[in-house]
N, C-alpha and C positions, 0 to 999 in steps of 0.2 A: 504494500500500500504506500502511496506517495505521501511524503510529509506535507501537511497543510501549509507550512511556511515556505516551502519550496515551490514557488508559483512558475518559475521558468520551465521546469521539467513538465509540468501539467500542460503548459501552453504548447510545448513542442509535440506532445502526444495528441492534443486537440487539433493542431494544424495539420498533422499527418492524416488524421481521420477525415478532415473536411476537404482535402485537396481533391479536385475533380479527376476522375479517371480518364485515361486517354480513349477508352471504349465509348464513353459518352460523347466525346468530341467527334468521333468517327461516324456515329449514327445521326448526327445533326444533318438536316437537309442542306444540300449545297446552295450557294448564292446563285441568283439567276445569271444566265450567260448573256449578258447585254453588252453591246458595243458602247463606246463612249458617246456616240451619236444618239443611240436609243436612250441612254441615261439622261442626256441633255433634253431629249424630247419628253421624257417622263416628268422632268422638272418643269418644263414649259407648260405641260398639261396641267400640273398642279397650280402653276401661277394663273392660268387661264380660269381654272375652276374657282380659285379664290375671288376672282373679279366678276365671275358670272353671277348675275342677279337671280334671285329666287322667282321663277316664273310662276305667276298666279293667274287664275282664271279671272276674266273681267267681272267686276261687281261682286266677286266672292266675299269681299270684306263688308259688303253692304247687306247681303242677303244670307241669312243662316242656312237656307235650303241649298245653296250652292256650295259644292265641294271646292276647296282652294286648288285642287289639282288642275294642271294646265289643260285648257281647251282653247282652240283657235277662235279668236273673235270673228263673227261672220255678219254682224249687223250692218246695214247700209250706212247708218250714221254713227257707227261705233267709233268712239274716240280713240280706243286702244288699236283698232284696225287701221285707223288713219295715222297712227303714230303721233298723236298730239302731245306737245310738251307738257310734262307734269303727270302723264299717265304711265303705268308700269311698262317695262320693256317687254317686247315680244320675242318669241323664239326665232332665232335667225342662224344661218350657217356660220356666221362669224364667231359665235360663242363655242364652236366645237374645238376639241383638242387635235393635236397633230395626227394625221392618218396612220402613220407607222406604229403608234403605240395605242391606237384606239382599241378598246376591248381588253387591254391587259390589266391585271391587278395593279394596286398601287406600288407593289414591289417589283413589278415587271414580269410576272408569271402569266402564262395563258392558262386560264381556268378550264379544266375538262371535267364534264359530268361523268361519273362512273356509277354503274349499276351492279358490277360484279368484279371479282378478282382478276378474271381473265383479261379485262380491259386495261389493267395496269401495265401489262407487258409492253404495250406499244408506246408508252409515255417516256419522255426524256426528263430526268430529274432536274436538269439545268434549265429547262425551258417551260415545263408544265407543272401546274399545281392541281391537285385532285379536289373536286367537290363531290361528295357522296350524294347521290339522288335522294330525294325525300321519301321515296317509296321503299327504300332499303330498310329492312328490319334490323333489330339489334344484333342477332347472331351473325348475319352476313356482313353488317357494318364492322363488327369486331374482326372478322376475318380479313376484310378489306384493309382495315387500319394496320393489322399485323403485317400483311403482305406489303403495303405501302412503306411501312417502316423498314422492312428488309431491303426494299428497292431504293430507299432514301428519297422518297417522294414526299412533298409537302402536302398535308391535308388541310384545307381551308376550314372545313366544318367537322372536326372530329366528334363532337357531341359528347354524351355522357360516358360512352364506352372508353374514351381516351382518359378522361378525368376520373375521379373517384365515382364509382357507381352510386346512383341514388338508392335510398332504402326502399325495399319492396313494401307492399301493403301489409304483409304479415309481421314484418319488423316494426312498422309504425304502431301497430296494435299493441305489441309487447312493451313498448317504450312508454 
C-alpha cells in the first residue's frame, strides 16, 4: 500500500492508468480526404450560410394560421413578390453555396443512407459518412455499427445502441 504522504508515486500510477491506448487512436475514423480547394469552399459555404436570411412565408408573422415555412409569394400585388424595400428577402440563386461542396456534411463527408451491413463494403472511409436509415431496427443497427467501426466509417446517427442503452420497461418497474 502506498504511503499517504508520498503523493508523487500515486500521481505516477494514476497517470499511467489514464494514458490513452494506441488502439483507441487507430479505431478513430479518418479525417475527410478533401483538397485545399474543397476546404476553402466549405469555409465559403459556411460564410454564405451565416449571411443568408431566414426565409419566411409572406404574412406568416401576421396570421397565426400561416406556417412560417417558406412558400413563394404569388399574389398580383404582393409586396414581397415585387421585392419592395422593407419586406423580407425572397429565396434566390445567389444565396446558394458553392456547387462543388453542395450536399456535403459540415465536416466535408458525403452522407450515404445505409439499410444493411452489405452496403458498407462500397463506402470509402475518407469520403463517406454513414447515416443509418430510420426503418432499421435495433438488432440490425447494432450489427451495422459494429461493422462500420471495423471498417473505420463515421456514423452520423449512431442512436442508443452506440451510447449506453436505455433501460427497458421491466427495469423501470423495479427501480
